[in-house]
C-alpha positions as CSV (number, residue, x, y, z in Angstrom):
1,M,-45.0,178.8,236.8
2,N,-47.7,176.1,237.4
3,E,-50.9,177.9,238.4
4,S,-51.2,175.8,241.6
5,L,-47.8,177.0,242.7
6,K,-48.9,180.6,242.6
7,N,-51.3,179.7,245.4
8,F,-49.0,177.3,247.2
9,R,-47.3,180.0,249.2
10,K,-50.5,181.5,250.4
11,R,-52.0,178.2,251.5
12,T,-48.8,177.3,253.3
13,L,-48.6,180.7,255.0
14,D,-52.3,180.6,256.0
15,A,-51.9,177.2,257.5
16,A,-48.6,178.2,259.3
17,L,-50.2,181.4,260.7
18,D,-53.2,179.4,261.9
19,L,-51.0,177.0,263.7
20,L,-49.1,179.8,265.3
21,W,-52.3,181.4,266.5
22,R,-53.6,178.1,267.9
23,Q,-50.4,177.5,269.9
24,W,-50.0,181.0,271.1
25,C,-53.7,181.2,272.2
26,S,-53.2,178.0,274.1
27,L,-50.3,179.6,275.9
28,G,-52.5,182.6,276.8
29,V,-52.2,185.1,274.0
30,A,-55.3,187.2,273.5
31,G,-57.1,186.1,270.4
32,H,-59.8,183.9,268.8
33,S,-58.6,180.6,267.5
34,R,-59.7,177.0,267.6
35,P,-57.8,175.1,270.3
36,A,-54.3,173.8,269.8
37,E,-54.3,170.0,269.0
38,S,-54.6,168.4,272.5
39,G,-52.3,165.5,271.5
40,N,-49.2,167.6,270.8
41,I,-47.0,169.4,273.3
42,I,-46.2,173.0,272.4
43,D,-42.5,173.9,272.3
44,P,-42.5,177.6,273.4
45,E,-38.9,178.3,272.3
46,A,-39.4,176.8,268.8
47,L,-42.7,178.7,268.7
48,L,-41.0,182.0,269.4
49,L,-38.3,181.4,266.8
50,A,-40.9,180.5,264.2
51,T,-42.8,183.7,265.0
52,T,-39.8,185.9,264.3
53,C,-39.7,184.7,260.7
54,I,-43.4,183.8,260.0
55,G,-45.3,185.9,262.4
56,K,-44.2,189.2,260.7
57,N,-46.8,188.3,258.1
58,D,-49.6,189.0,260.6
59,P,-49.0,192.2,262.6
60,R,-51.7,191.4,265.1
61,L,-50.3,188.0,265.9
62,F,-46.8,189.5,266.2
63,D,-47.9,192.3,268.6
64,E,-50.1,190.0,270.7
65,C,-47.0,187.7,271.1
66,L,-45.0,190.8,272.3
67,D,-47.8,191.4,274.8
68,W,-47.5,187.9,276.1
69,L,-43.7,188.1,276.3
70,S,-43.9,191.4,278.2
71,Q,-45.6,189.5,281.0
72,H,-44.5,185.8,280.7
73,A,-41.1,185.8,279.0
74,P,-39.3,184.7,282.2
75,R,-41.1,181.3,281.7
76,L,-39.0,180.7,278.6
77,H,-35.7,178.8,278.7
78,L,-33.4,181.4,277.2
79,Q,-30.3,179.1,276.9
80,R,-32.4,176.6,275.0
81,L,-33.7,179.3,272.8
82,K,-30.2,180.4,272.0
83,T,-29.0,176.8,271.4
84,L,-32.0,176.0,269.1
85,H,-31.4,179.2,267.1
86,A,-27.7,178.6,266.7
87,D,-27.9,174.9,265.9
88,T,-31.0,174.8,263.6
89,G,-30.9,178.3,262.1
90,L,-34.6,178.6,262.8
91,G,-35.7,182.2,263.4
92,D,-34.8,185.6,262.1
93,P,-31.7,186.8,264.1
94,V,-32.4,190.5,263.5
95,I,-36.0,190.3,264.6
96,L,-35.1,188.1,267.6
97,A,-32.5,190.7,268.6
98,A,-35.0,193.5,268.3
99,I,-37.5,191.6,270.4
100,A,-34.7,191.1,273.0
101,D,-33.9,194.8,272.9
102,W,-37.6,195.7,273.5
103,L,-38.0,193.2,276.4
104,F,-34.8,194.4,278.0
105,S,-36.1,197.9,277.9
106,Q,-39.3,196.9,279.7
107,G,-37.6,196.3,283.0
108,G,-37.7,193.0,284.8
109,Q,-36.5,191.3,281.7
110,A,-32.7,191.5,282.5
111,K,-32.1,187.9,281.3
112,W,-32.6,189.0,277.7
113,K,-29.5,191.2,277.9
114,D,-27.3,188.5,276.3
115,F,-29.5,188.6,273.2
116,T,-29.1,192.3,272.9
117,K,-25.3,192.1,272.6
118,T,-25.4,190.9,269.0
119,D,-24.7,193.4,266.3
120,A,-27.4,191.8,264.0
121,H,-29.2,194.5,262.0
122,Q,-30.6,195.0,258.5
123,A,-28.1,196.5,256.0
124,D,-30.8,199.0,255.0
125,P,-34.0,200.0,256.8
126,V,-36.7,197.4,256.1
127,P,-40.4,197.5,257.0
128,L,-41.3,194.7,259.4
129,F,-44.9,194.3,258.2
130,G,-45.2,194.2,254.4
131,N,-44.1,197.4,252.6
132,A,-45.7,199.9,255.0
133,I,-43.2,202.4,256.2
134,P,-44.5,204.1,259.4
135,S,-44.2,207.9,259.8
136,D,-43.2,207.4,263.4
137,P,-41.0,204.2,263.7
138,D,-40.5,202.4,266.9
139,P,-37.1,203.6,268.1
140,I,-36.0,200.3,269.6
141,F,-36.7,198.3,266.4
142,A,-35.3,201.1,264.3
143,K,-31.9,200.6,265.9
144,R,-31.8,197.3,264.1
145,A,-33.0,199.0,260.9
146,I,-36.4,197.4,261.3
147,L,-39.3,199.9,260.6
148,R,-42.6,199.5,262.4
149,S,-45.0,201.7,264.4
150,P,-44.4,202.1,268.1
151,I,-45.3,199.1,270.2
152,R,-48.4,199.5,272.3
153,T,-49.3,196.4,274.3
154,R,-52.9,195.8,275.6
155,G,-52.0,193.8,278.7
156,M,-54.7,191.2,277.8
157,S,-52.4,188.1,277.8
158,R,-52.9,185.3,280.4
159,P,-50.4,182.8,281.8
160,P,-50.4,179.3,280.3
161,N,-53.4,177.3,281.5
162,P,-51.9,174.2,283.3
163,T,-54.9,172.1,282.6
164,L,-54.5,172.3,278.8
165,P,-52.6,169.2,277.5
166,P,-50.5,171.2,274.9
167,N,-49.2,173.4,277.8
168,L,-47.7,170.4,279.6
169,L,-44.1,171.6,279.2
170,F,-44.9,174.8,281.1
171,S,-46.7,172.8,283.8
172,L,-43.7,170.5,284.3
173,R,-41.3,173.5,284.3
174,A,-43.4,175.1,287.1
175,L,-43.2,171.8,289.0
176,I,-39.5,170.9,288.7
177,G,-37.9,174.1,287.3
178,T,-36.9,175.4,283.8
179,S,-34.2,173.0,282.8
180,A,-33.5,170.3,280.3
181,R,-35.0,167.8,282.7
182,A,-38.5,168.8,281.8
183,E,-38.0,168.2,278.0
184,V,-36.2,164.9,278.7
185,I,-39.1,163.6,280.8
186,L,-41.7,164.5,278.3
187,C,-39.7,163.2,275.4
188,L,-39.1,159.8,277.0
189,A,-42.5,159.5,278.6
190,T,-44.3,160.0,275.2
191,G,-41.9,158.3,272.8
192,P,-39.7,155.2,272.4
193,A,-36.4,154.5,274.2
194,A,-33.6,156.6,272.8
195,N,-29.9,157.3,273.3
196,P,-28.5,160.7,274.4
197,S,-27.8,161.8,270.8
198,E,-31.3,161.0,269.7
199,I,-32.8,162.8,272.8
200,A,-30.6,165.8,272.2
201,R,-31.8,166.1,268.6
202,L,-35.4,165.8,269.7
203,T,-35.2,168.3,272.6
204,G,-32.7,170.8,271.3
205,Y,-29.7,170.3,273.6
206,K,-26.1,169.2,273.1
207,A,-25.5,165.5,273.0
208,R,-22.7,165.5,275.6
209,T,-24.8,167.6,278.0
210,M,-27.6,165.1,277.5
211,Q,-25.4,162.1,278.1
212,L,-24.3,163.4,281.5
213,L,-27.8,164.5,282.5
214,L,-29.4,161.2,281.6
215,Q,-26.7,159.3,283.7
216,E,-27.6,161.5,286.6
217,M,-31.4,161.2,286.1
218,A,-31.1,157.4,285.9
219,L,-29.9,157.4,289.5
220,S,-33.5,158.4,290.5
221,G,-34.8,155.0,289.4
222,H,-37.5,156.7,287.2
223,V,-35.4,157.2,284.1
224,L,-34.8,153.6,283.0
225,T,-32.1,151.9,281.1
226,G,-31.9,148.3,279.9
227,E,-28.7,147.7,281.8
228,A,-28.9,146.2,285.3
229,A,-26.5,148.7,286.7
230,L,-25.5,152.1,285.5
231,R,-21.8,152.6,285.2
232,T,-20.5,156.2,285.5
233,S,-16.9,155.4,284.9
234,G,-16.9,157.4,281.7
235,K,-15.8,154.7,279.3
236,S,-16.0,156.1,275.8
237,G,-18.9,155.0,273.7
238,R,-20.8,153.2,276.4
239,G,-22.8,156.1,277.8
240,S,-23.5,157.6,274.4
241,S,-25.1,154.4,273.1
242,R,-27.1,153.5,276.2
243,R,-30.9,153.8,275.6
244,Y,-33.2,155.4,278.1
245,H,-37.0,155.2,278.6
246,L,-39.7,156.1,281.1
247,K,-42.9,154.4,282.1
248,A,-45.6,156.8,280.8
249,S,-48.0,155.6,283.5
250,D,-45.6,157.0,286.2
251,W,-46.2,160.5,284.7
252,Q,-49.9,160.6,284.0
253,F,-50.5,162.4,287.2
254,L,-49.5,165.4,285.1
255,T,-52.7,165.0,283.1
256,A,-55.0,163.7,285.8
257,G,-54.6,160.2,284.5
258,A,-55.3,161.0,280.9
259,P,-52.9,159.9,278.2
260,L,-49.9,162.1,277.8
261,P,-49.7,164.3,274.7
262,R,-46.7,163.5,272.5
263,W,-43.5,165.4,272.3
264,I,-42.8,166.7,268.8
265,S,-39.5,168.1,267.6
266,W,-41.0,171.3,266.0
267,P,-37.8,173.1,264.7
268,P,-37.3,171.0,261.6
269,L,-40.9,171.4,260.6
270,W,-40.9,175.2,261.1
271,S,-37.6,175.4,259.2
272,L,-39.2,173.5,256.3
273,V,-42.1,176.0,256.3
274,Q,-39.8,178.9,256.3
275,T,-37.8,177.5,253.4
276,L,-41.0,177.1,251.4
277,L,-42.1,180.7,252.2
278,D,-38.6,182.0,251.2
279,A,-38.4,179.9,248.0
280,L,-41.9,180.5,246.7
281,P,-42.5,184.0,245.2
282,A,-44.5,186.3,247.4
283,P,-47.2,188.6,245.9
284,G,-45.6,191.2,243.7
285,Q,-42.4,189.2,243.2
286,A,-41.3,187.7,239.9
287,D,-41.9,184.1,239.2
288,K,-39.2,181.6,240.1
289,H,-38.3,178.6,238.1
290,P,-39.6,175.4,239.7
291,A,-36.0,173.9,239.6
292,L,-34.8,176.7,242.0
293,I,-37.7,176.0,244.4
294,S,-37.2,172.2,244.4
295,S,-33.4,172.7,244.9
296,A,-34.0,174.8,248.0
297,L,-36.4,172.1,249.3
298,R,-33.9,169.3,248.6
299,D,-31.3,171.2,250.5
300,R,-33.6,171.7,253.5
301,L,-34.7,168.0,253.5
302,A,-31.0,166.9,253.3
303,T,-30.3,169.0,256.3
304,D,-33.4,168.2,258.4
305,G,-34.6,164.9,256.9
306,E,-33.1,162.9,259.8
307,A,-34.7,165.2,262.4
308,L,-38.1,165.1,260.6
309,A,-37.9,161.3,260.5
310,A,-37.0,161.2,264.3
311,A,-40.0,163.4,265.0
312,G,-42.3,161.0,263.0
313,L,-43.1,163.8,260.5
314,L,-41.1,162.7,257.4
315,P,-43.6,159.9,256.4
316,L,-46.4,162.4,256.5
317,L,-44.7,164.4,253.7
318,N,-45.3,161.5,251.3
319,L,-42.0,162.0,249.6
320,R,-40.7,159.5,246.9
321,S,-37.0,158.9,246.4
322,G,-35.9,159.8,243.0
323,A,-38.8,162.2,242.4
324,T,-38.3,164.9,239.8
325,G,-38.4,168.6,240.8
326,L,-42.0,169.0,239.8
327,E,-43.0,165.7,241.5
328,L,-41.3,166.9,244.7
329,L,-43.2,170.2,244.6
330,D,-46.5,168.4,243.9
331,S,-46.0,166.2,246.9
332,I,-45.0,169.0,249.2
333,E,-47.8,171.2,247.9
334,V,-50.4,168.7,249.1
335,A,-48.7,167.5,252.2
336,V,-47.4,170.6,254.0
337,P,-50.6,172.6,254.4
338,S,-52.5,169.5,255.4
339,L,-49.8,168.5,257.9
340,L,-49.8,172.0,259.5
341,E,-53.6,171.9,259.7
342,S,-53.6,168.5,261.5
343,L,-51.1,169.5,264.2
């Protein structure tokens, strides 16, 4: 394999872990990291799903996230977490179920019970962190055939700081409640006008649910549409094609008059990173033919290309139509670590 590809996985993993650390520390996880990019809103549900599949490469990060969840998990939108996982495939279902088992066992985390009902488990016992098999496995994770040492939280996590721009979603949820309305407001206030299907794709909700919600929110006079009057007669096709927008200036009270950070659809980017980490050989694994790696990347881009484009991220990958397998890998090799470092 090309020598540069041998280091590609490490550079991608390092950049992804750094981004995870920056975003979790912004939300209050105990750790030392440079601040999360102030111009981008953190999506906590996408962040948790990404952590289940990428965070296991950093035991300290993984356990500090558990510490934060043990105190602040009620601030997550569990139905949205479930929808994002089901619709995008982002996240490790077995690790997510094990985390839910552990949170449910902590008391005061009863809402996680639905996640514990899945029968997801490893076919054979697998170490969570690398190849280390603990002598005294954590019993809750062991029920899912995941081997790790017993969890001991430090209780050093803090709640999300409402004055930090990346934490704006938590601030808005605290103000108006944990519902789809918070994501819709931030998506429309920081982006162009969009129809219900586009907003659903950007925020992680069902298109039909979004159509009905937007019709209701438009009655407030703050969610705007180009039509003079909003019809709610339910005529097919009309509501689904109507485009909605907000005046960003109406919502800058959330940031004390400063420009709003932008809403990013994080799941397709995290999914691309996970595809790369799965496709590129890890240390100790046999080399893989570049054609197999580029094929996995093409499949991922075919699945999420539209979502990446809607999020404004696809042009940053600098992909050329008709590129050969090696040309695709060369472009991704340069673009992905740099993109993760910039966000």
